[in-house]
C-alpha positions in Angstrom: -45.1 -45.1 35.5 -45.3 -44.7 31.8 -48.5 -42.6 32.3 -46.5 -40.1 34.3 -44.4 -39.3 31.2 -47.6 -38.0 29.5 -48.1 -35.3 32.1 -46.8 -32.0 30.6 -46.2 -30.4 34.0 -44.1 -33.3 35.4 -40.4 -33.4 34.6 -39.1 -36.9 34.8 -36.0 -36.1 36.9 -34.4 -38.9 38.9 -34.3 -38.6 42.7 -30.6 -39.4 43.4 -31.4 -40.4 47.1 -34.0 -42.9 46.0 -31.7 -44.4 43.4 -28.9 -44.6 46.0 -31.3 -46.2 48.5 -32.4 -48.7 46.0 -28.9 -49.8 45.0 -27.9 -50.0 48.6 -30.9 -51.9 50.0 -32.6 -53.2 46.9 -35.6 -51.2 48.1 -36.8 -47.7 48.7 -38.4 -46.8 52.1 -41.3 -44.5 52.9 -43.1 -42.8 50.0 -40.0 -42.0 47.9 -39.8 -43.1 44.3 -37.1 -42.9 41.6 -38.8 -39.7 40.3 -38.2 -36.4 42.1 -41.5 -35.0 43.3 -43.5 -38.2 42.8 -44.4 -40.1 46.0 -46.0 -43.5 46.6 -49.5 -43.7 48.1 -49.0 -45.1 51.6 -50.2 -48.6 52.3 -53.9 -48.8 53.3 -54.7 -45.5 51.6 -56.5 -44.4 48.4 -56.2 -41.2 46.4 -58.7 -39.2 44.6 -57.3 -36.8 42.0 -59.1 -34.4 39.7 -58.6 -30.9 38.2 -59.1 -29.3 41.6 -56.3 -31.3 43.3 -55.8 -34.5 45.1 -56.6 -36.0 48.5 -55.4 -39.1 50.2 -57.5 -41.0 52.7 -56.9 -44.0 54.9 -59.2 -47.0 54.2 -57.6 -49.6 56.4 -55.7 -49.7 59.7 -54.1 -52.6 61.4 -55.9 -53.4 64.7 -54.5 -55.6 67.3 -56.7 -57.0 70.1 -55.0 -58.8 73.0 -56.4 -62.2 73.8 -58.0 -62.5 77.1 -55.3 -63.2 79.8 -52.4 -62.6 77.4 -50.7 -59.3 78.1 -47.4 -57.9 76.9 -45.3 -59.9 79.4 -46.9 -63.2 78.4 -46.6 -62.4 74.7 -42.9 -61.4 75.1 -42.2 -64.6 77.0 -43.9 -66.7 74.2 -41.8 -65.0 71.5 -38.6 -65.6 73.5 -39.5 -69.3 74.0 -40.1 -69.8 70.3 -36.7 -68.3 69.4 -34.8 -70.1 72.2 -36.4 -73.5 71.5 -38.0 -73.7 74.9 -41.2 -74.9 73.3 -43.6 -72.9 71.1 -47.1 -72.0 72.0 -49.7 -73.3 69.6 -48.9 -71.5 66.4 
């Protein structure tokens, strides 16, 4: 963040909603930061910035493949069983 202070076109103004969010939840959500007009790069993304501008691209995406024979109903039942103590599947 110290490097941001060196940018002549960026005014280091606080984002009051981000500060409130941090003091309420000890976290900020989404792309908001303490600085108005400055956003976080989303998880799984990279950014390229130069004199012509900036672009953000996704480099990773969570993929979930169902195990053969295990659908939503079976998975939901297994989760319920773990939390109710009915016997966990092999975890």
